[in-house]
Every structure is written in C-alpha cells, then in structure tokens.
C-alpha positions, -999 to +999 in steps of 0.1 A: +000+000+000+014+034-009+018+059+019-009+086+021+016+113+031+051+114+017+081+133+030+112+142+010+142+164+020+167+182-003+190+211+003+174+222+035+139+221+021+114+194+031+084+185+010+052+170+025+030+155-003-006+144+003-005+112-018-041+101-025-046+115-060-075+091-068-094+108-038-082+143-048-057+140-019-084+139+007-071+136+043-086+110+066-086+108+104-054+088+104-039+113+080-044+142+104-026+123+131+002+114+108+006+150+096+010+162+132+036+135+138+055+145+106+055+182+114+067+175+149+096+155+135+106+181+110+105+208+136+133+191+155+156+188+124+182+217+126+194+213+090+159+218+077+150+254+069+118+255+049+088+231+045+067+229+013+033+212+014+016+200-018-006+174-033+002+145-057-006+152-093-020+184-108-057+180-099-057+187-062-038+201-033-064+185-011-101+183-014-102+183+024-115+158+049-122+123+036-160+120+033-158+084+045-148+097+079-183+111+085-195+075+090-164+063+108-155+092+130-180+121+128-216+107+129-224+124+162-211+153+183-191+130+207-172+114+178-168+148+161-150+162+191-125+134+189-120+140+152-116+177+158-088+171+183-069+152+155-077+179+129-069+208+151-038+191+164-024+189+129-033+225+120-019+238+153+013+219+148+017+233+113+010+268+124+035+265+153+062+250+132+094+271+137+104+269+101+087+289+072+060+269+054+048+272+018+017+256+003+022+248-034-014+246-046-026+229-078-062+222-085-087+217-057-080+233-024-114+228-007-128+224+028-102+210+052-076+214+024-083+251+022-083+253+060-050+235+061-034+260+037-044+288+060-022+273+088+009+277+066+028+309+062+026+313+024+002+300-003+013+300-039-015+289-063-014+276-098-038+291-123-059+259-123-065+261-085-100+262-069-108+272-034-138+270-010-151+259+023-186+247+014-194+232+048-230+247+047-237+222+019-230+194+044-248+211+073-217+214+095-196+242+110-160+253+110-144+256+144-131+286+162-095+281+152-105+277+115-126+308+116-099+328+132-074+318+105-099+326+078-107+360+093-071+369+098-063+361+062-093+376+043-112+398+068-147+393+082-166+403+051-147+379+028-149+352+055-187+355+055-188+354+017-166+322+016-187+304+042-222+316+035-221+315-003-205+280-003-190+289-037-159+275-052-136+304-060-111+307-088-074+317-083-080+354-092-108+358-067-087+340-040-058+363-048-080+394-046-093+386-012-059+376+002-065+339+005-033+332-015-002+353-019+005+347-056-009+330-087+015+313-111+010+294-143+006+257-137+036+249-159+058+272-138+047+267-103+070+239-091+101+259-103+087+291-088+080+277-054+113+258-050+132+289-061+114+308-034+122+281-008+158+280-018+160+318-014+145+315+021+166+286+032+198+306+039+181+333+059+186+334+097+167+306+113+162+326+146+147+355+127+123+332+108+112+314+139+109+344+161+091+365+135+065+337+134+061+340+172+058+378+171+032+376+143+011+351+163+013+374+194+001+404+173-028+384+159-038+371+193-034+405+210-036+433+184-036+461+211-003+447+224-016+454+259-004+432+288+024+415+269+043+390+290+079+398+300+090+372+274+069+388+247+083+422+255+119+409+253+115+388+222+122+415+195+156+421+212+168+385+217+185+382+184+210+409+193+226+384+217+228+356+192+258+343+172+237+347+140+234+385+146+272+388+149+277+367+118+251+387+099+267+420+109+302+408+100+290+394+066+273+428+058+305+447+066+326+422+046+301+421+017+297+384+018+269+359+022+263+351+059+265+316+072+238+313+099+238+285+124+205+291+142+221+301+175 
C-alpha cells in the first residue's frame, strides 16, 4: 500500500506531499494524526530550513477531509470532538512550526484542504486552482480556530462570503481577497515555489522562527496590551545571538552570511 503522506528532503527544504490522487488527496482521520507527527519530527531537524506542502498530481492540493470519515468518526457530536482534536492538532502543529511553510497549490484546495493551507505561512497557487469551504452544503460548521485563521487572512466580510455562499472560487478571486499570496501558471509553479524556498533557506533561522512567534502574538493581541515579559523581550533577543554577529560581519565584509541558528 502506498503511503498517504510522503516526505522528502533536499538542500534544507522538506516537501510534504498528500498522496491520494485518486481521492483528490483527501485527508482522513489517520492522516491528520500522521501529519501532526511528521510536522513534529521536521521541527526538530536543525538542518531543515523550509517546509513545502503540496498534493500529488495536478488535480488537487487537497479536497479536504475524507467523506468516509463522517460514517467512521463524525456521525455524532461526541465522535466529532475526537475527530476535531486530531484535525486541530495537525493544524496547530503546522501553524506553530518554527520553520517557514509554503503551500504549493494545484487544482482543488477545498474544505479541510483550504483550512490546512491557512495554517501555513505562504500560499502559492497555480492558475488551475480552486478554493472554497462549502461546509454549509454538508450542514456542519467550521471551528473557532479555523474561523480565526480565515478572518485573519481575508477579513470578516470575505470570510462571511466564503462560508455563507458556499461557492468555489477561482485563483483570481482567491488572490483578490488575500486567500493566496500569488498565482503562477501551472507549468511554472514547481520551479517558482522551489526557487522561493531556496531563497528563504539561507536566511537566519532565529529571525524566521521568532518572526512567526511575534506575528502570532500580534494576531492574538492586536492592542499589544499586557504582553508578558518574554513577549516584550522577544524582539531584542537576536542581538545576543551568534547569528546576529555573523550577519553583521557578513554585511561589513560584503559576503553571504552563514547562519547556524544560535
């Protein structure tokens, strides 16, 4: 049996591939648990600098949650809570990953697949991509974490449109509302995304990880009132790092810095 999620590593970039093309790369209950495990492992690999997520083939990034799981894991509220713990666990782990994450999106990016992409840092879409969260057609709801990510990306008005229309959106509309960062021709997207990842890989790991933490603090507390002592100190911590000294010397010496993440 082929693996439903594949992981490959090359030149400091890891690729997570949802590998169920015959099911439009739908993710089942076990897949959410496996995704969390994979992300946790990658977070502990110091030589890894960037993570790319994509779907096998050109027809789908992921069509979302496997519909078969409604009978197996989501047929009542009690089972749905257990399923949500696995689903949210994978999303939260991806969002908290200390390394930059990029979704390389081809074809369908629907439901849980679209929500998964919102937990990544960047979303680059091919011109054949399609987006939507048509949960109202199934009579179910998105959770609070999913709603927060959607609102943070596209704003409350667009979030209402996405959820209440139930429409499937093209790449231009997704770009206009901020659901994706860029749209690239299908023939060029692989090269484009991996060039971007390779540009990001040499950047200072402490800056990347701590910028993600600062961003999450701002989103959670936009007024910046009552920051913890650690949150107040965080923007200054890199000045005490070896990487800052290396970056400063490299700038003066007009050479490429060699960051070590410490």
